N, C-alpha and C positions, 0 to 999 in steps of 0.2 A: 315843215310845214304842216299844221294839221289842223281840219276843219270840221263844223260840227253841220250838221245837214238837216234837212227834212224834204222826206219824201214822201208823193204822193202815190199811194199804190194802186191807185184808177187810170191813173194818166199816165204815171213814169215822171212827172217833173222833177226835181232836186230844186232846191232851195238851200243856197249856203246860210246859217244862221250867225255862224261867228269862225274866225280863222285866229290859232297861232302861229306865229313865226318867230325862229329865233338863229342863230346864224351858225348854231355847231347841230344841236340834236333839241327834240323835244320831249319833254318826260311829260309822263298821262297819269292821271288816276282818271278810274270811271266816274263818267258824264252820271249825275244824280236824277230823275227828275222826283221832284217835292211840288207838296201842295193842289196834287190829283193832276201832275201836267203841267199845269200852268206855270213853275218854275224851274229852272234847273239850277244844279249847284253844278260849279265847274272850278279845278284847280288848274292853277296856274304857277310858273314861275316867271311871267313878265316883268315884276319890277326887283329880278333879282333874288329873291324868294320864294321856297314855293306856296301860295295862299288860296283861299277858297272867296269867288266869285257867285253872287248869285247875279243869274236873268231870268228875265220873262218867257213868253211862251215863244215870240216870234225873234229872241234872239237878242234883245236889245240890253247891254248893263245895266242892272238896275242900283249896284253898288258889291263895293269890296266889302268881305267879311271881316277878312281875317287881316294884317298887316303890321309889319315890325322886323324887326333883323331877326327872324327865328322860320324856322322850315316846319309846315303844315305836313304831316306824313299820313293820314289816314281819316276816313271818318270812322267813327264807330256806331253813332245813331242821328239821326233827325226828328225832333218832335215835330209834327207838322202843324197840330193845334198849337203847343206855346210859341212856334216860329224858334228855334233851339236847334243850332249844333250841337252836337258833340262831337270832337275830333283830337286824333294824335299828334306832336308838335312836338322838336328836342329844338335846345340852343335858345329857349327863351330865359329859361330860371339862371338869373348869374351865380358865382359861387359855387356851380357844379359841373361836371364834364359834360359839352354842349350837345354829346350823342344820345342823353338819357333820355328816355323819353315819357310824356308824361300826359294824363287828359286834361280837357280845356274842355268847356262850353264858352256858348256866345250865342248871342240873339243873332236873327238873318240881316237886322238889319246895322251891325258890327257893333253893338253895344253891348255892356256887360259881360266882357270877356274876364271868367274865373277859372283858374286851377283847381282840380277838383281832387286832384291825388299828387299834395306835397310828398316830397322826401328826399333827399340826396339820394337817387338810386335810380335805375331803371324802371319803367313801370309798363304791364301789361292790362289791359283790362278789357272784360267781356259783360257789356251789359245785356241785361233782360230786355225781352221784346217791349212790355210795357215802358220800358227805361224808369225807371223808379228806382232797381237797383243796381251796380254792378260790381263784380270782385275782381279785387286790385291785389298784384303780384308785384313786390318792387323785390328789385334783388343788383346786387354788383358784386362783380368777382372775386371783393373780398369779404361777403355779407352775406349768408345764409337770404334766402327768397323768404318773403315773408304777406301772406295771402290776408285782406281784410273783403269784408265783404262791408261797400258804400251805399250812400244813395244817391241822387243823382244831382247832390247840392258839392257831396264831399263827405257827408259827415259818416263817421265809423258805426256802424251797426252792429258788426259783429266782428272779431279779430279769429280768424280761426287756425293761427301757431298754436300749436299742442291741442287741436283737437283730432282726435285720431277715430272716435268715433260718436255717433252720435246716438242717442236713446230713441229710437224714431219706433214708431208701433208696427210689428212684422203683417 
């Protein structure tokens, strides 16, 4: 059992907002407050797959954000203004090793799911704070790592392969 609670620091009262129950064990990811703390992003395996859910500040489920036969493995970033979640997941792309990780974006209402670093390899992404760009590194056991700078929609901005030095002012 795992519970998300709200505590009143003045009175000491604790209110359970929502709980997870599973027969074996409960896997978790960190709870994320969004929209100035008015909403919460929660990860759960309640449907047999690890997916994200959006709750309001009172603990009421607003909607399931991600769904399907794949596993969400981590949050890369959340754009509060555009209401977009950037997350990593595996097992969604057909004809690939189900353990290969990719970066996706989806609207917080669950619409507009998009793969943003395609390629038959496992990917790691490192997104900058304004969420305009990320460095995508793809690798496999039989393939040398390849790194690219991509924009938030997944378009390649710069191929970093072979770039050994940049001509930067000193």
